[in-house]
N, C-alpha and C positions, 0 to 999 in steps of 0.2 A: 777395899772391896774384895770379897771372896768369890773367886771364879771357879766354876766347874767346866771341864772340857769333854764333849762327847766325841767318840771316834778317836780317842787319844793315842792310839798306836798307828793311825794312818798318817799320810803325808801332811794333810792340813792340820790334823790334831797335834802332831809334833811341832809344827810351826807355831801354832797357838800357844802351846806349853812353853816353848822357848821365848816367845814374845812376852808372855805374862811374867816369867821368871826374870826377865830383863828390866821390868819396871820397878819403880819404887812405891807405887800406890796401889798395886794389885797383888793379891795373894792367891796362889794356886791352892784350891780347897778340895777339888774332886776331879777324878779322871775316870771316864766311862769307856767301856768297850763291849762288844757283843759277847754273849755267852759262847764259850769254846775258843775264844781268842787265845793264842799262845802267850799274849802279853799280860793276861790276868795275873794279878799278884805281884807283878813287877813294880818297882818304883817308877813313877811317871817321868822322872828325870834321868832314868838309866841310860837312855840313848844319847844323852849329853855328858854322861859320866858324872852326873850329879845325884845327890840324895836329897829328895824333897820331903820325904816323910808321907807322901801321898801315893797310895797304891792304886793301880788300875783295877777297876772292879766292874762287874756286870750288874750289881745290885743298885737299882735306881735310887731307892730311898736312902741307902747308905752313902752313895756318892753325892747326892744333892742336898741332903739334910744340912742346914746351916749355911748353904751357899747363898750368895746374893744374886748371881747371874750365871746361867748356863749358856755357853757358846756352842752351837750345834751346826756342823757341816757334815751331815751324814746322808741318810736317804729318807724319803718322805714318811714311810711307815714307822721307822725308828724315831724320827723327829716328833711325830705326833704322839707316840708313846711317852717320849721324854717330856713333851709339853704338858701332857695330862698329869704327870707326876709333879711338874713345876707348879701347875695350878693348885694342886692339892697341898703342896708344901709352901706356897707363897714365894717361889723363886722366879725372878724375871729371866728373860731369855733373849739372846741374839741368834737369829736363824739365817744361815747362809745356804741352807739346803735348797736345791732346785728340783724341778720335776713334779711339783704338786699339781693335782687335778683341781678343778674349780671347787669341787665338793670339799677337798682337803683344805683349800684356802679358806673356805667358809668356816670350817671347823676351827681353824686357827683364829679366825675373827671372833668366834665365840669364846675361846680360851683367853683371848686378850681382854675380855671383860673381867677376868679374875686376876691376871698378872699383866705386867707391861712387856711388850715384845717389840724388838726392832727386827724387821724381816725385809731382806733385799736379795735379789738374785746375784748381786755382786757387791761386796763390801769395800772394794777398792775406791779410794777417794777419787783417783783419776778417772775411773769408769763413770762415776756419778757426775763428774764435771762434763765428760763426753756426752752423757745423756742430755744435759742442758744445751750443749752445742748442737746436737742433732735436732732439737726442737727448733732452734733458730734457723738452722740450715734448711729444714724441711719446709718451713713457712716461706722462706725466700725462694726456694727451688721447686715450688709446687707445680709448675708448668714446664714441660719440655725436658724433664729429667726422669730417667728410669732409676729406681732405687733398688739396690741389692745389698743384703747383709751376708757377709762371709765370716765364718768363725772356724777356728781350729783348736782342738784340745788333744790331750794325751789319749793313748789307746784304752785306758781304763775307764773313761767317762761313760756312764751308762745311759744318759738322756741326750736327745738331740731334737732340734737345735738346743744350744745351751740356754740356760735361764737368762743369761745376759743378752744373748742375741734376741730372744723373744721380748725382753724388756725394751731393747732398742726398737724392735718392730712396733711395739705398742706405743712408744713415744712418737715415732714417725707417723703412725696411722692417726693418732690423736691430733697431731699438729696439722695433718692434712684433712681432718674431718672424716676419716674412714674408720672402718671396723676391721682389725687385723684378722678376725675369724673369717671374714669373707674376702679380704684382699690379699691375704698371705698365700704365697706359693712355696711349698716346702719340698717339692720333688718335680723333676723334669726328666722325661724319657721318651724316646721315639719321636714321632712327628707331632710336635706340640703346637704348631701354628705360630703366627707372629706373637710377640710379647704384648700383653695387654698393658697399656701405660698406667692403668690405675692400680696395678698390683705391686706388692713388695715381695721380692724374691729372697729366698734363703739358701745358702750353700753351707754344707757341713763337712769338715775334714777331721778325721781321727787318726792319730798316729804318734808313735814315739813317746817322748816325755814333754810335749808341748804344754806349757802351763795354761795358756789361754791367750788367743789372738782374736781380735774382733775388728772388722773393717766395714764401714757403711760406704757404699759407692753410689754417687749421684752421677749418672752417665747422661750427658747431654749431647747436643750436636757440636762437634768440634772441640769438646773439652770434657774432662772428668774431674770430679772433686771427690776426694777420699778423706774420711775422718776415721782414724785408727787408734786403737789402744792395744799394746802388747805387754803382757806380763812376763818378766824374766824369772820371777820367783813368786812364791805364795806370800812373801813378806808383806806386800801391799794389802792383801786380803786380811792378814792377821792384824796389822796396825789399824785398819778401818774397823775391824771387829772390836778391838779394845776401845776405840773411840766411841763406838756404839754402846758398849757396856757402861762406860762412864756417863754417857748421856742418860742412861736409864736410872741413875742413882736417885733422882728426886721423884721418879714416877712409880706408881703402884699398879696402874692398869692402862690399857690402851695399845693400839697397834700403830707402830711408827715405821717410817722408811728412812733411807739414808739422806734424803732431802731434809728431813727433820733434824737428823744428827748434824748435818753440815750447815744448817741454817739457810738452806736454799729454797 
């Protein structure tokens, strides 16, 4: 399977390139970066001291032509441009980008009528197992427990709360029969009054090189229950992405999530 990587000179892009090169069934076929990047023209494996024969380029058609799957962890506007080219060239896609608006998500749904896409706010297998655990916990702890989602990421992350934290909130709200758009509390300052027990609170931390920490706190009377996931490297995201790419092999159209990839 021929894989193209978007954002190939970034932290996640390099992790994906390294992961692809370490497999026996996947081939690095294309490497994309933004126009003006100092990495353009370099071999995609140069940071590893390897020669792959794949140059980093900004030309979408050139990088994607002949690829089977694009893996994209960039930013919403860039991802949408990449997906439009994928639809035109018949290239499937794995999308780990976060921060999409509802309108942008709807646009991706339309593109998925032309190519197959796996889209998830977090490609980690562990995180997606945690999402299932949260569904069970929320149903059991629906009375007498306040729910808070706490997430921490590196200083360079541009969206908040993280896509993973929002997905956790959506899973919790759905399990409780609520709508996150009305029950989510994303900021507290000043005299806020007592906590509304029907809300789901979010706290965001940004600093240093934190890869990604997520904790859901169920705070009751006399006890606390915490369900956490902590990433020590981006390797888990990369391996989950490759698993998603393999899942797409028999598919030509459709929008899928990691539950589909993992058979959950």
